[in-house]
Steps between C-alpha positions, in 0.01 A plus 500: 500500500630729770589367840590780734283417803707557815554198723425612854632179657803298399448227243577140605861464614584873487565733795399817317187598309490696179356795691800501733739487208322790334541699818872421521547605137305821555706578815829461308380705202372779721836525675682503167279792398569678830875471446471657159520202264368576154393135445514177692409134484429270794423130524394305812519122468471185705575137421460179695513128446585148605765266359535138606753248373543125558773255407500120508169487677580746777436866566807703414398863533209725589530870423255778544579830341343841565642829378381854444646805340424861420704638212527873424626679191526877527564742213640852546485628145708255302676362805382167644544334840387157624460358851304222662400367839330199663384714793149628434488742795422867417844613612680236293304590189585870536866410555501286189346776289753745644783261407376469140458880481854562629642256250311673217628845603867390464467271199603611156216601268375237261304661209276195452423436869139535611161338535330353191333750273137557603371366165667163575369452854231231549149630568338168568594180674365169369425211730723228342427224756857502637433434868418154633630452857576140590379412850760227559692429820841341539357152568285508186793632293724223636246240402493627142881506482520144632238380252699664214834351603335165582347481153844568344677243714234243420544506123805277493752334731759695307373819672694458824562858609352847484590864532160542661158636430357836589171686530480883497201730555574871451288814477554876498324829451596868454370849452689763299440872463636810323540866597507703183561878500397509862171322439403139583497298178494130416412250768451128447592158630397136510566167666655198329596143583737230375507141621723206398582134548830340397718193533851394390553117495841335442532180294788255491796458729855631545659674204206408281236688700268731305281772648199674351208699633152624426262750647156657474440872565169687495329805650217274619598191694199315352671518158821330618575157358451218746800408719496152346508633142794729575691223681449236233601734216812616685601137557446412134722790401776387738481137385516602130840656564668180625791371297569843350809537281695759314477562125766619259536871415276588211274758333138383507139613545384547862155460646437689829241335727205739556587588865847604381380674181373789702864589570544589132197722526645649822829580324309689228307695766819607674659604169206729410445638852564867567797466730697287255408727209590839645823360646574352157561161661272301273553280194170638366569873491278702265291190420158670502324421170775256406497119481642319801319174432386309191171619341294222664564626858267718702524615865194635681495680833169498700501644853129427548487119511283413798711325758809523282839486666607812314169686523487855635241777490782758470881485507733570791474876437122511480515522120223363275581159350362369170478181302726525193699310244869529587608303195286469185616270217851504647534880521543679833197726557575627847756517776450452877536847648453667837446874524873560567637280226246635249605854568865404464418360157275789402200271501180437700463247779344167397378427858775250569655638819545176690529281189290328236140383546382157375701453186394230253733403218348306208578385151260533207627158383391317819219247462286344772677169472850647549559333839841399631510183286425703191772750594751219548411387146570852375831498686600183320855446626632736758481606863186525712588724799319452830736681742727802475776605739676828555421852381710515187325765300682820400216747437736752337629269227232235511752220556338197663679209670338282766546161656223260398358151534216322331468234233660414172236448230545292186244488219240668722534260792685536833810283480667559841540763777801735481682709757812717549463688175496869404281662237617825342389754246400860463158625612437690179559185296306287746190718492510520121566129485170393665353244263201392703312545828305209645135491600624373845474854645621535857466802729820582684442799720347761272624350176318233298660317208520147363818304428729691261699347218815684391654421165862482618723543805844390598516207741824463693531145634770240529 
């Protein structure tokens, strides 16, 4: 299960090997010790990639990115200082450590500052199959982008324009280490990759134009959807929005399409994350052990999904991560805490420095046949939302108001597309008002959930 073998030569696409990163980290930690730091944390990282975009059958942009960084956190008692550099020379590293040390010396004490408790630090590193470099050049990427856009444009003569198609291949790796009480402590790191293909066709003409998009994103390029499949589906989405209209203001049930439903899960995560809780800027304060959802809702976190977009062998602080139920039968079983936020709350870290890890939200009422058509039947008459605009969520009060477009549904069937509307409610009521979750589960980033049916929201239209 453990994967700590040093890499003596750089992996494909990288300029630095793991061995070199370990040496850089050790150099920085040794200098922090020499200066008199009680504890320190160092991370050396490198990222690189290729992005190619095309529009209307022609190359639009080719971008190669390569960046590197060494970040240093130095503790002098309960004082903390941070500094970073992109210069990996021995002199630059020592200067960076010195800068972090000087900042720590003159910073006010913070009683909860410090490295993670030793009992929380990871002692093993699982191989989670996160690194799949994509050996693609700009010509090959352009071909894929053109195939994707061409497939979209070929669906209908009504697709006459495009915002373009893009292909991206990205990879990174890092090594992190701790100095604890003057002794070398935790050290770990891994490589990861993320590749994508996207297109945004435009249907119609003039004031009646409608745009939509689709994409495929995976750690392994072999798992990406075909360019043609992405293009055709994006075009179908754009065409379905033609002849959109407004609807009167009303209160009605709302069905969130599965790619959008993860936003509701994301709002819950932010509300029960440490920073929001200890700052008292959350609509779910003191919710541990209390109901935030109906009894049929469960949320599982699993950091160990092989190849998962949210998979990690340890969190951003080197803390052990665990699979757990965050919500069980509607009740909140755990928060998302880093070491710092946990100490501010008088609690223990949950291994979520850096965010959540592979969340899956399910309903105990969902059946295998609850596809989108079945969910539309459950909606009955109301709004099916396929796009949201703006960031209108107040995480202190829970008030929610966002621009939306989608489809008006009558008696379980789509009647017509709608646009220029606003949906509003309060997140507490919205989460408790979840009536059903579809079997049409979709993974958006590190969150997986099917379409979500809410019992009632306010729709502001014409």
